[in-house]
DRENBATI-571772 format. One record per residue (C-alpha): residue in one letter; x, y, z. Coordinates in pm, whole numbers, plus 50000, padded with zeros to 5 digits. Each point is the difference from the previous one (the first is absolute). Layout:
AXYZ...
REM end
This chain:
M485405053346870L503514992250130A499025026750297A496324990750076L501504966649978G502455002650247F497405020750251A497724974049972T502344974150085I500855015350310A496975011150107V498684965349997L503064989050183L498965018050291L496734993649957V500054962450044T503055002050279M498025023550212T496984981150005K501544965549986R498854988449700A503264985749891S503764998550142V502005022749965L502454974649882V497224989249701A499105036149936L503765009649963I500694973749723L496744993849824L498625035849943P503375015649839V499934968749772L496315005249874A500575035249969A503464989749773L497894977549846V497305026149903G502255022349908G501634982849757F502794989450145A499494961249984S503334995749813D502285019750239L498234984250313G502734978050074E502845029949951L498065029450197T499574973950313L503204987750022G501705031049972G497815016350291L500824964050222S503655007849913K499875034850165V498334986050302A502284971249980P502445016150259T497195015450265G498674965049966I503564986650083M500195025950298I496924996150170A500404962749997F503164998650171A498785027950225V497184985150096L502154971050128Y502665019850160F497555021850231S498214965650059L502554987850105M500925026950208V496665003150160D500244962950128A503325005850122G498575024550223L501845032249879F497365021150030D498774986850378P501765028650149L498515026349759I496474979650064R500035004050399A501385032849946L496635013249828L498054978950261R501375013950276A499475035549864A496294993949870Q499354978950342G497344979049762D498645030049805P499415001049647L500205037649947R503524998950134I500814978449774T498485012049692V501965035250058A503174976750051T499564982449668A499785036449867V502985012150113L502334969449962T498725003849602L500735034649993C503164989250105V500884970249802A498775020749690L502425021049972D502174980149787G497185009049714D499484962849902G496764984150090A500734963649990S502464999450250T497815024650242F497174974149925L502324971350071I501285016050341T497265015250142V497974973149941S502174970750130A500375019850276L496675010550103L497704970949887P500714976150268V498795032150251Y496805003749815K499264965550009R500774992650379L497655030750091G497394987549740M500165032749798S498834998749630P503014999149756L498145023649755V500755028150277L503994986049974S499694999649629G498015037949952V502115015050238V502914990149883C498985008249627L499095035150169G503755005550094A501734986749729G498055017549746V500695037850179M503674989450054N500214989749633M500375035449875V503494999550115P502575014449750W501624964549960G496464986149985G498354988249652P497805025249898T501965027550088V502634987049811R498164995549714A498305027950030M503515019750018A501224983449686A497115000649740L499755044750063K503754999250052L499745019650337E502174997250301S498884990250372S500155031150105D497125011949732V497724969850087F500484985850373N501155029750207P497205020349897V497374972150122L502244987750316P497425021850231A497214983349805M501364965450114G500455009650359F496305007149941G499654963849844V502064984750294A497815018250273W496704986949865V501814966849979L500224997650416V496295017649960A498564968949798S502104975850209Y498175013150309L496624999949831L500374963749888G501844986350301R496805016550200R497504982149778E501734967350044R500525003450398N496105005449989R499624968949780L502024976450239G498665019550311A501195012950315L503204977150137P500354994150340P502945021150192P503314979449950G499944981750369P501594968350160A498124979549788T500015024749667D502945013249967V500934999549632R503794990250066Q498944968650229G498534987549635E503055009449798D501894978550248E498454972250097R502644973549954D502485028750127A497514998850325R499394966550029E503444989949974P501305014550383V496544988650134A499974961449896S504205001150166T498735016250298A497414975850064A502244972149943A502395011850240A497755006150237E498374966649989P502604974649891S498364971350125R497055007649703R502704992549721A501804964050007T503605001649845P500084976349770T502294973149984T501364970749805A499584959550021D503484999550219G498625031750232Q502295024849813E498765031249955P500515012049610Q501685029249856A496895010149798L496474988349936R499954985349660S497835006449740P499984980949615G502725000249841D502425003650312G501534969050042P503724988850064G501975016849761A497615027949880V501355036149891R499105022050258V499575036749863P499235027950253P497495022649878L501335035349919P499825023150276R496655018850019T501335030250030W502615000249764L498034987449739N497355032650031T503685023449972F500894986749666N496074997049918L500225038550020L503355010349876L499074979149715T496445018949974V501545035550045T502844992049752L497674988049754V497605034250034V503215021149986C500694981649672L496545005149883I500085033950059Q503115008049835E499444977449701V503504980950057L498464972849787P496724994849800L496764995850246P499784964049878V503804986950071L500065016150331F496494980550119V501764966749819L503445006850185G498355011250315F497574968350028A502994973949921I501745012150239A497045003750295V498714962049913L503294988350011V501075011350364N496034999050152H499614967349865P503184981549908T498204966649871W498574987549727E497114986750147Q499685035250194Q499955019049693Q497404975249835A497585010050289L500775035949960L498825002049576D497154975750087K498905024350296H500335030149777A498754986749657K496725011850037S500985037550046V502765001249734V497494984449746L497325024650056V501785031149951T502464988549719T497054990749816M498655033050068I502895015949868F500364980949667A496365004349967A500435036949973G502354998249751V497914990949776L497605025150065T502275028349949G502084982949719I496944991749757L499155038250087S503115015249896G500864978949721T497035008549867K500135036150027M496755002750218I501505019350238D501705023749761E496325006249823M498045001550382A502505024950082E499485020349690A496454995250038F500095012550367V502055033749864S497275006549724V497495003950238V501415025150232P498075033849854D502795029449874S497685021550254F501184976950315G504085005849937S500035027450233H498654977850283L502194966749872P502274999350305V496784994550239A498444980249758V502974975549944A500574998250350V496584991950104T499364968949714G503584991250045M499644971450292P496814985949835L502144996349612S502274978650211L497244972149974V500535005849574F503115009549929T503454985850053P502395029550115D501944995449695A497005007149805Y498855028150227Y503235018550042F501404994349668G497014997349750V497345021050191L502125027350215P501755018649719V496685003749840L498305016850281A503535018450063E500115013249660T496115007549983A500645020250370N502865017949848G497735014949725F497985018350282G502505012950155T500734971950233D503764987150121P499964966649897A501564990350331E497075011150194V498264970149796A502474976950079R499915010550384A496324991749989A500884966949786I501894987250335L497245005250244G498064969849882Q501054984349669M501514966750135T501095016250332T496814998950210G498414981249714F502624973449955P499384971350282L496494997849862S500755000649619P499624962649872L502595014449738T502974998350267A501464969950115S500715012250323T496715000250084F499434963649979I502664999450231L497995022750277V496954977849966G501514962449906M502035005950356S497365015350186G497604972249907V497435025649838S498384995149669L500525029649751G496605012349978E499605003750421H502975016049962Q498765024649787R497005002950167F501335007950323I502225024349938F499445019949684R497955030950160W503044999350262A502535002149740F498015025449770A499735021250299T503165001550054T500635015749675L497175022650050V501865010850299M503205002149868T498345023149680A498885023250262G503195004250174A501735007349655L497205023849921V500405019050340T504274995749999G500025014649622A501214968949855F497825007149718P496795023049959L496374991749958
REM end
């Protein structure tokens, strides 16, 4: 009964979110609560919910301060050089921007952490997409594809779990599928090209860059206007009267409110110095994230505190920053905690365990010799049903043992699993908190994101499965 209740909860959750019958936030909270009540866990509801919230609390804290940090950096213009470089290279072409998105994601995702990948890539590229009028679904989708493939790295969550569950080494699990991963990377680039071409067709043909349409002109309007204004002022001094005081003397500076006698004049920090500081701080933060010098929430808390103190030294400026970005923080963090309610109830009631056993029980014995292919093909869709821990520590050992009985090496089952289960599938799953970072920061709904990119992500798994068969990672 618990297995059926768990499958029904996931199915209804996907149905109501993808059809927009209810918001993801409401569905993530009320559906598992209802399932717990139906399953007879009313007396344990508080403990189960609190347990799930406690597990995602560090992630929620990290996301709150990470969103504030990168929002501050976007406002400060840290990513403007990257945006200008991308726009110059793309020449206003959405296709080139989309391919560049894939390349950047593949590079950033080398750390194997989906949350930091989404935070960095979306923060850097969303302004570019907005400026060109491109759909944010293309951004979230392409980032999803790139991050999914790169999540196969040996230090990524799925591969680590597979090795731990079956007591295998990286040379047993990851090395044999490295060529297949190369197939996946190539497919991501092809898919980004196809998505970019479709987006270019949607937006229509853009005029060629010229004196009036050069994208660089739009990027640096302020810088372009200032020299022109100063040149005009020098050429036609008669058009601008120099302000004077009542006694005919020229003032030292034009006054603004609060500039009366005795007011403290604090010159603004040179922009170049501030940009350099922000760049060094961000690079340091990213290196510390990769090296895991401190827990991720602590790093972002400290990073934001330092950044806001330097960039917005006054209390009024800091309050204005918080007011400006409060909506983004609330939207993302509430999704994280709502997901904690879902995973806490499904795990605490043992629904996930029962679902794993039920899934394994329907695998026919005659299918044992073909189990690696079946695991590879089904892994990506099952990311929407099983948490990574439930699959790799609950389902995978049973599947590996079943395959072993038919003379199939358990390592082959592990290799097949990482081709889709919480790799290509994790950026679409409502069971992983990082998915809500991606959709929240991109400004799209989970249902829209899933409908848009599911078939492309599933195709990634199919391509890598074909590559694994060709290169002998596991037999047909």
